[in-house]
Each structure stands twice: as C-alpha cells, then as structure tokens.
ZAGUTOR-408528 format. One line per 8 residues: number of its first residue (from 1); their letters; for each residue x, y, z of C-alpha. Coordinates in Angstrom, 3 decimals, m for minus. Each point is the difference from the previous one (the first is absolute). Example, Ala and Ser with C-alpha at 12.3 -4.5 7.8 and 13.67 -1.06 7.14 Angstrom:
residues 2
1) AS) 12.300/m4.500/7.800 ~ 1.370/3.440/m0.660
end
This chain:
residues 406
1) MGALYYLT) m1.679/7.702/3.222 ~ m1.718/1.134/3.156 ~ m1.371/3.313/1.260 ~ 3.342/0.948/1.563 ~ 1.714/m0.132/m3.406 ~ m2.532/2.367/m1.542 ~ 0.247/2.385/2.956 ~ 3.667/0.450/m0.849
9) HVNQLWYI) m0.541/m0.150/m3.791 ~ m2.988/2.299/m0.449 ~ 0.690/0.515/m3.693 ~ m0.459/m3.727/m0.580 ~ m3.413/0.088/1.675 ~ m0.903/3.105/m2.016 ~ 0.568/m1.738/m3.330 ~ m2.031/m3.030/1.097
17) IQWKLRHV) m2.916/2.254/0.948 ~ 0.337/1.965/m3.247 ~ m0.208/m3.197/m2.041 ~ m3.010/m1.257/1.931 ~ m1.906/3.273/m0.265 ~ 1.026/1.436/m3.353 ~ 0.500/m2.986/m2.265 ~ m2.978/m0.445/m2.311
25) PVCKRDLA) 0.238/m3.131/m2.206 ~ m0.368/0.732/m3.696 ~ m2.145/m3.131/m0.324 ~ m1.655/m2.430/2.383 ~ m1.109/m3.581/m0.416 ~ m3.651/m0.479/m0.904 ~ m0.707/m2.410/2.857 ~ m3.750/m0.080/m0.625
33) NEPETLKE) 0.494/m1.533/m3.437 ~ 3.027/m2.207/0.605 ~ m0.598/m3.764/m0.236 ~ 1.105/m2.081/2.971 ~ 2.836/m1.576/m1.980 ~ 1.502/3.423/m0.730 ~ m0.343/1.028/3.643 ~ 1.879/m3.183/0.891
41) CFRFLTMT) 2.729/0.975/m2.452 ~ 0.378/3.373/1.711 ~ 0.223/m1.804/3.344 ~ 2.918/m2.021/m1.350 ~ 1.511/3.180/m1.384 ~ m0.033/1.605/3.436 ~ 1.283/m3.202/1.585 ~ 2.980/m0.338/m2.358
49) SRSFAVVI) 1.024/3.663/m0.288 ~ m1.373/2.723/2.237 ~ 1.979/2.752/m1.754 ~ m0.989/m0.867/m3.567 ~ m3.564/m0.773/1.071 ~ m0.547/3.626/1.037 ~ 1.117/1.549/m3.294 ~ m1.626/m2.676/m2.171
57) QELNHELL) m3.404/0.470/1.641 ~ 0.062/3.709/m0.888 ~ 0.516/m0.644/m3.721 ~ m2.406/1.085/m2.706 ~ m2.659/m2.692/m0.401 ~ 1.151/m0.732/m3.545 ~ 3.227/m1.485/1.394 ~ m0.983/m0.824/3.580
65) APIALFYL) m0.828/m3.685/m0.488 ~ 2.571/m0.714/m2.751 ~ 2.927/1.321/2.059 ~ m1.214/m1.614/3.243 ~ m0.315/m3.351/m1.783 ~ 3.335/0.483/m1.778 ~ 1.630/0.495/3.401 ~ m1.645/m3.139/1.428
73) VTRGADTI) 1.043/m2.104/m2.998 ~ 3.622/1.092/0.364 ~ m0.179/m0.514/3.770 ~ m1.330/m3.511/m0.528 ~ 2.891/m0.907/m2.285 ~ 2.477/1.665/2.355 ~ m1.355/m1.969/2.970 ~ 0.602/m3.249/m1.850
81) EDDMTIPL) 3.532/1.030/m0.985 ~ 0.941/1.043/3.554 ~ m1.387/m3.151/1.661 ~ 2.998/m2.275/0.495 ~ m2.238/m2.854/1.252 ~ m1.444/m0.565/m3.490 ~ 2.057/m2.611/m1.914 ~ 2.034/1.681/m2.731
89) DKKVSILR) m1.477/m1.996/m2.881 ~ m3.558/0.820/1.095 ~ 0.868/3.662/0.583 ~ 1.542/0.380/m3.447 ~ m2.915/m1.785/m1.655 ~ m2.548/2.307/1.660 ~ 1.951/3.154/m0.807 ~ 0.548/m0.880/m3.652
97) NFHNIIEI) m3.695/m0.732/m0.347 ~ m1.317/2.842/2.152 ~ m1.303/2.010/m2.965 ~ m2.250/m2.949/m0.837 ~ m0.936/m0.682/3.621 ~ m1.692/3.404/0.261 ~ m2.519/m1.247/m2.556 ~ m0.989/m3.127/1.950
105) DGWQFHES) m3.316/0.501/1.809 ~ 0.172/m1.028/3.645 ~ 3.805/m0.403/0.151 ~ 1.425/0.037/3.524 ~ 3.343/m1.030/1.484 ~ 0.133/m1.567/3.456 ~ 3.640/m1.105/0.201 ~ 1.649/3.278/0.913
113) NGNDRELL) 1.398/0.972/3.386 ~ 0.749/3.562/m1.089 ~ m1.203/3.097/1.818 ~ m2.647/0.639/m2.662 ~ m1.199/m3.587/m0.365 ~ m3.604/1.059/0.710 ~ 0.032/1.871/m3.310 ~ 1.020/m3.173/m1.844
121) ENFDVVIA) m2.554/m2.073/1.909 ~ m2.734/2.333/m1.259 ~ 1.481/0.946/m3.358 ~ m3.215/m0.971/m1.767 ~ m1.537/3.366/0.951 ~ 2.855/1.811/m1.737 ~ m0.522/m2.107/m3.126 ~ m3.752/0.662/0.085
129) ELKKIKKP) 0.516/3.777/0.131 ~ 2.754/m0.044/m2.636 ~ m2.512/m1.346/m2.514 ~ m2.215/3.060/0.549 ~ 2.516/2.696/m0.941 ~ 0.395/1.370/m3.520 ~ 1.694/m2.431/m2.358 ~ 2.945/2.304/m0.903
137) YYEMIKDV) 0.827/0.367/3.700 ~ m0.349/m3.745/0.564 ~ 2.313/m0.803/m2.932 ~ 2.608/2.454/1.304 ~ m0.061/m1.604/3.443 ~ 0.278/m3.476/m1.485 ~ 2.907/1.001/m2.242 ~ 1.953/1.673/2.792
145) IKKMANGM) m0.546/m2.788/2.546 ~ 1.226/m2.521/m2.581 ~ 3.297/1.903/m0.305 ~ 0.273/0.668/3.713 ~ m0.813/m3.517/1.229 ~ 2.395/m1.560/m2.519 ~ 2.691/2.351/1.262 ~ m0.779/m1.185/3.545
153) ADYAQNTK) 0.306/m3.611/m1.145 ~ 3.398/0.745/m1.558 ~ 1.240/1.445/3.298 ~ m1.438/m2.919/1.987 ~ 2.064/m2.362/m2.174 ~ 3.150/2.117/0.176 ~ 1.651/m1.860/2.882 ~ 3.313/1.833/m0.462
161) MLTEGIQT) m1.624/3.381/0.541 ~ m2.074/m1.281/2.922 ~ 3.068/m1.365/1.782 ~ 2.639/2.558/m0.986 ~ m2.184/3.083/m0.491 ~ 0.021/2.550/m2.799 ~ 3.509/0.560/m1.318 ~ m0.046/2.962/m2.364
169) VHEYEIYC) m1.823/3.321/m0.262 ~ m1.324/m1.194/m3.376 ~ m1.588/m3.042/1.688 ~ m1.422/2.322/2.658 ~ m1.628/2.173/m2.670 ~ m1.565/m3.077/m1.610 ~ m1.276/m1.245/3.363 ~ m1.569/3.383/0.813
177) YCAAGFVG) m1.716/0.058/m3.377 ~ m1.393/m3.505/0.496 ~ m1.204/0.938/3.479 ~ m1.486/3.423/m0.788 ~ 0.542/0.875/m3.656 ~ m2.639/m2.386/m1.308 ~ m2.524/1.474/2.441 ~ 0.937/3.486/m1.161
185) EGLTRLFV) m0.447/m1.083/m3.601 ~ m3.481/m1.308/0.758 ~ m1.020/3.143/1.860 ~ 1.266/2.230/m2.803 ~ m2.001/m1.946/m2.556 ~ m3.104/0.349/2.176 ~ 0.559/3.745/0.459 ~ 0.527/0.670/m3.703
193) SSGFGSPK) m2.819/m2.298/m1.137 ~ m2.469/1.705/2.353 ~ 1.039/3.471/m1.152 ~ 1.289/0.868/3.479 ~ 3.663/m0.107/m1.029 ~ 1.820/1.845/m2.763 ~ 0.482/m2.101/m3.165 ~ 3.621/1.189/0.104
201) LAERLSLT) 0.578/m2.395/2.918 ~ m0.412/m2.936/m2.372 ~ 2.740/1.480/m2.183 ~ 2.511/0.523/2.823 ~ 0.214/m3.331/1.771 ~ 3.027/1.114/2.001 ~ m2.334/2.213/2.043 ~ m2.085/m3.006/1.033
209) DSMGKVLQ) 3.203/m1.912/0.711 ~ 1.300/2.697/2.349 ~ m3.364/0.421/1.734 ~ m0.075/m3.680/0.920 ~ 3.679/m0.462/0.764 ~ 0.261/2.854/2.488 ~ m2.767/m1.624/2.065 ~ 1.581/m3.452/m0.123
217) KTNVIRDI) 3.500/1.278/0.743 ~ m1.293/1.975/2.974 ~ m1.583/m3.177/1.389 ~ 3.218/m1.968/m0.543 ~ 2.109/2.608/1.798 ~ m2.427/0.408/2.902 ~ m0.670/m3.728/0.516 ~ 3.642/m1.095/0.179
225) HEDWQDGR) m0.237/m1.280/3.589 ~ m3.296/m1.846/m0.481 ~ 1.242/m1.587/m3.235 ~ 3.234/m1.068/1.678 ~ m1.945/m1.711/2.788 ~ m2.102/m1.805/m2.621 ~ 3.061/m1.122/m1.938 ~ m0.528/2.377/m2.942
233) RWYPKEIW) 2.631/2.294/m1.491 ~ m0.937/2.591/m2.630 ~ 2.901/2.442/0.328 ~ 2.343/m0.645/m2.972 ~ 3.466/m1.237/0.918 ~ 1.425/2.489/m2.491 ~ m1.025/2.692/2.502 ~ 0.282/m1.606/3.436
241) GKHVNNWE) 3.291/m1.681/m0.938 ~ 1.640/3.438/m0.165 ~ m0.676/0.526/3.690 ~ 0.215/m3.399/1.770 ~ 1.563/m3.365/m0.813 ~ m2.951/m2.149/1.045 ~ m3.731/0.722/m0.096 ~ m0.327/m0.874/3.693
249) DMFNPTYR) 2.438/2.820/0.807 ~ m2.763/2.450/m0.911 ~ m1.680/m0.903/3.302 ~ 3.160/m0.154/2.108 ~ 0.384/3.159/2.146 ~ 3.746/m0.127/m0.682 ~ m0.695/0.952/m3.621 ~ m2.860/2.403/0.686
257) EQAVNCIS) 1.565/2.976/m1.783 ~ 0.712/m2.089/m3.110 ~ m3.560/m1.353/0.025 ~ m1.467/3.501/0.269 ~ 2.176/1.065/m2.932 ~ m1.345/m2.942/m1.980 ~ m3.568/1.145/0.677 ~ 1.001/3.490/m1.157
265) EMVLDALK) 1.091/m1.433/m3.346 ~ m3.277/m1.928/m0.277 ~ m1.942/3.216/0.672 ~ 2.104/1.772/m2.628 ~ m0.974/m2.686/m2.504 ~ m3.711/0.430/0.802 ~ 0.172/3.794/m0.304 ~ 0.978/m0.241/m3.673
273) HVEESLFY) m3.671/m0.690/m0.784 ~ m1.395/3.201/1.527 ~ m0.227/2.190/m3.106 ~ m1.725/m2.646/m2.108 ~ m2.393/m0.763/2.849 ~ m1.035/3.662/0.040 ~ m0.432/m0.088/m3.777 ~ m2.255/m3.029/0.447
281) MAGMLEQS) m2.185/1.687/2.605 ~ m0.360/3.036/m2.248 ~ m1.663/m2.299/m2.519 ~ m2.984/m0.747/2.240 ~ m3.112/1.726/m1.370 ~ m2.539/m0.814/2.731 ~ 0.309/1.079/3.614 ~ m0.715/m3.318/1.745
289) VFNFVAIP) 2.488/m1.788/m2.269 ~ 2.573/2.727/0.663 ~ m0.484/m0.521/3.749 ~ 0.287/m3.765/m0.403 ~ 3.371/0.357/m1.736 ~ 1.392/2.927/1.975 ~ m0.508/m1.246/3.564 ~ 2.206/m3.134/m0.284
297) QTMAIATL) 2.663/2.000/m1.859 ~ 0.238/2.747/2.614 ~ m0.071/m2.588/2.783 ~ 2.952/m1.637/m1.740 ~ 2.150/3.160/m0.065 ~ m0.837/0.564/3.686 ~ 0.979/m3.586/0.815 ~ 3.282/0.366/m1.886
305) ELVFRNPD) 0.772/3.035/2.147 ~ m0.905/m1.978/3.124 ~ 2.339/m2.908/m0.744 ~ 2.833/2.198/m1.295 ~ 2.912/m0.007/2.489 ~ m2.286/m1.735/2.511 ~ 1.581/m3.052/1.705 ~ m3.365/m0.985/1.508
313) VLERNIKI) m1.041/m1.503/m3.345 ~ 2.597/m2.732/0.596 ~ m1.588/m1.024/3.290 ~ m3.752/0.293/m0.480 ~ m2.744/1.020/m2.373 ~ m0.426/3.774/m0.011 ~ m2.670/2.176/m1.575 ~ m0.971/3.638/m0.254
321) TKGDACQI) m2.188/1.383/2.783 ~ m3.764/0.218/m0.335 ~ 0.173/3.785/0.197 ~ 2.532/0.185/m2.841 ~ m2.093/m2.449/m2.018 ~ m3.114/2.153/0.425 ~ 1.889/3.125/m1.041 ~ 1.368/m1.753/m3.082
329) MFESTQNI) m3.395/m1.403/m0.985 ~ m1.639/3.399/0.336 ~ 2.665/1.665/m2.141 ~ m0.022/m2.836/m2.543 ~ m3.716/0.296/m0.713 ~ 0.196/3.563/m1.319 ~ 2.005/0.290/m3.223 ~ 3.398/m0.681/m1.563
337) FTVCEVYR) 1.428/3.233/1.402 ~ m0.719/m0.886/3.638 ~ 1.431/m3.467/m0.687 ~ 3.165/1.661/m1.312 ~ 0.269/1.889/3.281 ~ m0.140/m3.281/1.911 ~ 2.872/m1.293/m2.119 ~ 1.945/3.216/0.495
345) RYARRIHA) m0.436/m0.194/3.782 ~ 1.240/m3.563/0.301 ~ 2.828/0.455/m2.508 ~ 1.241/2.855/2.160 ~ m0.227/m2.155/3.128 ~ 2.012/m2.749/m1.675 ~ 2.583/2.588/m1.039 ~ 0.157/1.355/3.559
353) KNDARDPS) 0.645/m3.486/1.406 ~ 2.736/m0.766/m2.539 ~ 3.298/m0.924/1.661 ~ 3.349/1.015/m1.505 ~ 1.499/m3.307/1.183 ~ m2.455/m1.924/m2.197 ~ 1.575/m1.231/m3.283 ~ m3.232/1.078/m1.758
361) YFAIGERC) 0.108/3.492/1.524 ~ 0.663/1.973/m3.175 ~ m2.319/m2.095/m2.165 ~ m2.852/0.382/2.501 ~ 0.540/3.742/0.248 ~ m0.037/0.282/m3.775 ~ m3.130/m2.150/m0.285 ~ m1.900/2.114/2.555
369) ATIEQFIE) 1.060/3.190/m1.769 ~ m1.147/m1.415/m3.345 ~ m3.406/m0.877/1.444 ~ m0.401/3.503/1.404 ~ 1.087/1.597/m3.276 ~ m2.492/m2.130/m1.894 ~ m2.831/1.021/2.331 ~ 1.010/3.666/m0.152
377) SFSSNQDP) 0.073/m0.093/m3.794 ~ m3.408/m1.619/m0.176 ~ m1.591/2.322/2.561 ~ 1.251/3.193/m1.604 ~ 0.180/m0.809/m3.712 ~ m3.242/0.780/m1.809 ~ 1.526/m0.598/m3.428 ~ m2.545/m2.123/m1.936
385) KNPLLKML) 2.937/m1.977/m1.411 ~ 0.794/m1.271/3.488 ~ m0.502/m3.800/m0.313 ~ m1.523/m0.302/3.456 ~ m2.548/2.698/m0.754 ~ m0.882/m1.879/m3.173 ~ m0.891/m2.975/2.187 ~ m2.376/2.318/1.834
393) SGRRKSRL) m1.587/1.358/m3.164 ~ m2.913/m2.441/0.230 ~ m2.877/1.563/1.910 ~ m0.160/m1.403/3.540 ~ m3.458/m1.438/0.571 ~ m2.083/1.355/2.856 ~ 0.718/m0.893/3.599 ~ m3.666/m0.919/0.288
401) CILRQP) m0.884/m3.624/m0.567 ~ m3.338/m0.806/m1.614 ~ m1.459/m3.123/1.532 ~ m0.400/m2.902/m2.359 ~ m3.651/m0.699/m0.706 ~ m1.234/m3.400/1.231
end
C-alpha cells in the first residue's frame, strides 16, 4: 500500500507507527553468543514464515531454540508432503521415517522442487542444533513429528480424498488435527515442561485441540481460491454440498451468493473454538509465551471477520491490512483482558455483517452473542471459582527476560 492509501487511512498509519515506536520485545536473541548453525536456522525460519519468525524470535531463551527448531522440523516434513514432484513411494518412506532422519548427522535432501527446498537442502544445520537442546524437549519434538509425519503419509496415500476432497465434517476435524493439532500438542508439552504453561493444560487436551484447529480452519477458509488453483479441496462436502451442486460452482459468479453463504457456515464452524482458545491463552504463565500464543489467535479472529460475507476471498488471496495487524499485535502483547477485547470487537463486526438471507444467520448471531457473553462473564466475574480465573491463578512470570549466560 502506497502513501496515498495512508493519507486517506490515517488510523492505519497511526497503528503502524505505534507498533514501531512502542513495542518493546520481552526477549531478544543473544546474537553475540549464537553459533553460526543456529543463525542459519533463524534465517530459514524467516525465509519460510515471516509472521511466525517475528513472534518466535521474541520468546524466552529457554524455549527460543526448541520452538524455532520444532517449527523448522515440521516445515521440512510439510515441504516434502506438499511437493507433488517427489514419487509417492519415496515421499511416504521419508515421512514415515522422518523422526529417525532428524537424528542422522549431515542429512540433506536435494530432490525437492517445493518453495522451501533450500531448507531441506541444508537440513543438516537443523539436525545439528536439535542435538544441543535439552533432552526432554528433543524427545517431545521427535515424538510429535513421528505422529505428524505419519499422518501426512496417510493423507499422501489417500487417493480418494486427494481426488474427491474431504467429504464429512468429521473427516475435516481429523484433517485439521493432523495439520495443526499435533503441533499444538507439541507446543503445549514444551510450555508445561518449561514451567511457562499451566499444568492444567495437560489435563484439558480439548483446549490444545481448539487452539490449533481455529488456526488451521482459518487458513482453509481464507485460502480457498489458492487451493482451488492448486487442485486442493479442504472444505468438507457435507458443508459446501448444502449450497452448490458441484465444487467448481463455488467459483462461478452465477452462484456467488450460495458460495458466500457456504463460507459463512465455514466461519461459523471455526468460531465454535473461540471460548476454549481463550481458556488456553489464560494458561500461559510467561509473557513472551503468552504473546507467542495470543498473536496468531487474534489474527485468526480478525481474518475470520475479513472473509465473512466477503466474495473477494473466492477470487484472490486476501489478508488484513498492515495497520490492523499492528493494532492487533500491540493489543495482543498486553494481557488476556486486552485479548478478550480484540475478540469482542471482531465478534461484533461479524455480527454486524450477518445477512438475514444467509441460512446460517440465526446460528451466527447466536454464536457471536455467546462469545460476547463469555467475555463479559470473564471480564466482570471475580469469583475465585470461575474456571478461567483458576487458569490464571499461576503467577505470571516477569515481562523482563534474563539473558542466558554463555
């Protein structure tokens, strides 16, 4: 966006400036003491995900390297799964053995044509740094990538799903868990093991499930046009089949109203995870970890509002503005109460955009009202028996980050 846009949208420019001037990272990387291999890993992190790279690099040093490496390991496996030029038998073999591959010194892969092939071509640096982290963290990463990569292999071999798409909502839930739930499980185990997450999170796995699924479902809804162009179809037929007869009709202007109604129902499905996602965030006991979890979640609710009743999502990739993103990030790095206000704001915007002609009209209105009631109850209820306040009972560690000694 150019200067002319910001001249007519001054508030957007204001939030960008506020973020640049007022945001103080809780923690910063200790560049003076980082080995070259770890610096290379952070270069790959930035290369493969600019958004996650920002929040990861501001994590407490206890979890900085483990989470960065965990992300790169999952990205490596994901790159192999997505690369349709790799023969299926070789792809499946690599994925099913990926948890062992991360133990092989010097392992690289030079047969990928994927966007992130440079990561695979230099994967030996990731392996080298993995062997330096604490053993409990390493074992967690290995365990989770074994489950995740095997799930990827199962999908790669599921020719019916690849050709016909996901059929039922149940299949959609399983897919979203395989794509994001395993990652959420790994992160939760890291948070709890480090003492930066409430032990109660390990007892309520549905919170982790919702935290991961809302992110994955938001990506699925937003990326419908890009996925269609690439021959992928993640919307379940059980939902889109209510609105159009053929999947291709979703992109036919003749059926634009029906397609927009379909997206509304997909957004409604994603919104069912909001309360448990807030519960999950309330279980973060260290500020940098809270920020790391909260920013993607609030970006997700803002993205759901953006795509809701928006026909542009059927024609191109759309995303929230930089100004809105800066405002959300600033609000999301404060506390659970300011995060709740972000949710309240976007729930109200979704409710305001709701269309009485939409078959999901009443259900969406009810869902938005439930979200607002939940937030109101949490914000005003100081009863110690309140389950969300119990999640907050652990003392939040200081915003200040003590540099790790070399």
